[in-house]
N, C-alpha and C positions, 0 to 999 in steps of 0.2 A: 374323490376319496379312494384310497387304495383299498382293495378287497381283502377279506380275511385270508389267512395263509394256509394252504395245504403244504405238506412237507415234500410234495413232488410237483412237477410242472403240469401234469395232466392227470385226469381221472384214470385213463387207460394205463398210463405208465405206472401210476400208483398201484393199481390192482395187480399189474403184472409183477412188479417188484415185490409187493406183499405176498403174492402167491408163491413166489420163489422162496422167500424166507419161511413162509408158513410150512412149505413142504419139508424144509430142512429139519424142523423140530417136531413135527407131528407124525408124518408117515406118508407113504405114497397115496393113501386114501384121501388125504387133504387135496391132492391134485385134482381129483374128480370133483371135489366140492368147489374148487376155484372156478371150474368151467360153468357152474350153474349160478354163481353170484352175479347178478345182473345190474346191481346198482350199489351206490355207497351205503344205503341203509342196510341192505342185507349183508353186505360185506363186513362193515364195521360193527353192526349190531351183533353179528355172530361172534366176532372177536371179543366184544365187551362181555357177552354172555359167558365166555370161557375164560377170559383173562381180564379181570376187573382192574388191573393195574396198567393197562395199555394206554399211555398218553395219546399216541397217534390215533387210536380208534375213537377215543372221546373227542379229541380235537376235530377230527374229520367228520364225525357225526354232527358236531356243532356246525361245521361248514355246510354240510348237506341240509340241515334244518334252516340255516340262514338263507341258503340259495332258493328255497321254496317259500321264504317269507315267514317261517315259523320261528319268530324271534324268541319266544319263551323256551322252545326246545333247544335253540342254539345256545342261549344263556346257560341253561341247565348243563349241557354237555361241555361247554367251555369251562364252567366252574368245576366240573368233575375232572377235567383234564388238569386244571390247576391244582386240585387236591392231590392228584397223583404226582405231579411234578411242579411244586410251588415256585421253582426257580426258572421256569420255562417262559421266556418272553413272548413267544408266538401266541399262546393262548390269551395272555393279557391284551395283546394288540387286537386279536379277533374279538375278544369280549368288548373292548372299547368301541369297535366298529358297530356291534349290535346295539350297545347301549345308546350310541348316537342315533341309530335308526329309530329307536323308540323314544327319543327325546329325553332320555335320562342323562342329561349332560354332566352332572356332577360325577356320576359313576363312570361315565365315559372318560372324563378327564383323569380320574383316579387310575383307571385301567391303563391308559396310555402312559401316564407318568410312571406307573409301576414297571411297565415294559421298558421304559427308558432307564429307570434306576437299575434294572437288571443288566441292561446293555446300553450305555450312553451313546454308542455308535449305531444304534438301531434307527436308521434313516427313515424307514417307513412309519415307525411310531411317531417320530418328530413331525413328519408330514401330515399324518392323520390328526395329530393334536393341533397342528396349525389349521387344518381344515375346520376343525370343531371351533376353535377360537374365531376363525373368520365368519362362520355361521352365526356366532354370538356377537359379531361386530366388535370383537376385542382385537382390533387390527394390530396394535403394537405387539401383543402377545403372539398373534399369528405370524407376524414378521420374524420375531425371534425364533419361533419354532421352525419355520421354513429355513431360516439361515442355518440352524443347527442341523437340519436334514442335509443341506448342501455341504456343510462342513464335514459331515460324516460320509457323504457320497457326492463328490464334486461333479459327477456326470448325471445327476438325478434331474432329468429334464422336467419332470412333473413338478418338482419342488421349485425350480426356477420360474416356471409358468405361474404357479400359485403365489409365489412371492411377488411377481409382477402384478397379479390381480389385487393382492393386499395393498400394494402401493397405489394402484389405480383407484381402489375404493377410498383411500385416504386423500386422494386428489394430488398425489405426488406423481405427476405424469412423466417427469424426467426419469425417475427411478423405475417407474413401471415400464417405460420404453426400454430402458437398459436391460431389464430382466426378460422382457419378451424377446429382445434381440439375442440374448444369451440362450434362451430356449431354442430359437430357430437355428442358432449356430450348432447346438447339440443335435438337433433334429430338424433338418431343412423341410420336413414334410408335416410339421406340427401346425396344422391349418388354423386351429383356434388362436395360436400365438400371432399369426399374421393378421387375423381379424382384429384382435385387440390392439396390436401395434398400430394398425391403420387408424383405429379410433383415437389413440392417445396422440398420434402425430397431428390429427385434426384438432384435438383440444389444445395442442401446443402451437397451433397456427402454421404447421408445416404441411401445407396443402400438397406440395409436390411429392414429399415423402409418403404422405397418406395415400395419394393416388397410385404411386409406384407400388406400395405394399399391397394395396387392394388388387392391383393388376396381377401381382405375383400369386396372390391367393386365388384369383379366378383361374389362372393358368394351371395351378396345382390341383384345384378342386375337380373331383370326378364328374 
């Protein structure tokens, strides 16, 4: 499953970018405060205390709580983010991730579907919804969700791999092999795809292909 989304690629980059913007509208004194913010809780908690309409602060506090396993806190702050910006797909996707973690599957499905309604091309939400359907053994729905993820993002290797697993679980080994091969074509170092491809080749009675794929996996493995 894809993780919840921060609006930047790394915590350090996020803090640096935020500090730069923060300086712009508060004053030079804010610069000194940026130096002492040591983690996401202190950073975004401080912002929320001052600016209660900050979507980014609420969303990223939700991510921080999720990362330490505090699902109640994560849900609370994602919901606050949504209240600030009801049309923001990211918070709905993140909320779905946490609801899945706590086995509240109906609310997770609803959250992912809302994210998709807001942006039908939101590939990550389609993939996350597919993962949830797969966990519930609703394989046909999982397949449709993964296919929509691929339609939205044709180079989405994780969705190809997950689609292979969905077909694998249904016993459609030909289609499973097809999507594992596509995963490997997109990422020749996707080790899990080699492992599963070898398995389906064996189930299809293709012993030579199974052995060859297993050998490639062994060669690539650290």
